[in-house]
C-alpha angles and dihedrals in degrees: 000000000000092000091051090053091051093048091048092048093050091046092052095046092050094044097048096040089070097056114108121218118259130210124249091252091051090049091052090050093050090049090053091051092045092050088057088061103264103155096200091054089048090051092047090053090052089053091046094055094041089050089048089062091056097043108031099032102034098044114013107036100045120106126221091272091059094252127128117255119241095262096055123078116166091199091064091057092046091050089055091046091052091048094054096038089052092052091051092042091053086053089058097258102158096202090051089051089050091047091053088052089054093049092049090046092053098034094238113155090345133055111276106262123168094191093054091043095054092042090058089047087054092055092046089048094057089086102018117067093191094055090044094053101037101039113014103037096036091049093045092051090059094055129090114256090254093053092044089054090051090051092050091048092050092047090053091049091051091048091052092047091051093045090050092051091047092050091049092051091050094055 
């Protein structure tokens, strides 16, 4: 479990360090596109808010005593990240599904939940062999048979929910 947390943390730091800041008008435009159902825009907004935690909260809104100022709440940013990642994940965006797995694994914006985390890794791993091998299968192998069964059941439930939403959109 500890190794998985380290790998996920390194992955997130490297991924989010490369994101360039966007203007308010650009942000509003991306939100409009995302609200129309564009899964890439939804995913990008998830990244934006997750990155905002790391940049704004960790560096800019901390006072000299190492405490957050009144106007910064990392949980608010994580809640927004979860909202947009979930929208994209439910539109079959594999990196959004993976990102939700990371957030559930670390308890950021959602209660920490290993079953939910690994279930989202499972969905992301349907089309990505690397995610499947490194995150889903390796995590599943470390669980008790009872817990592994719960993960597989939850992954199947999520898959059915997503398929149902996709079918309804395509009507």
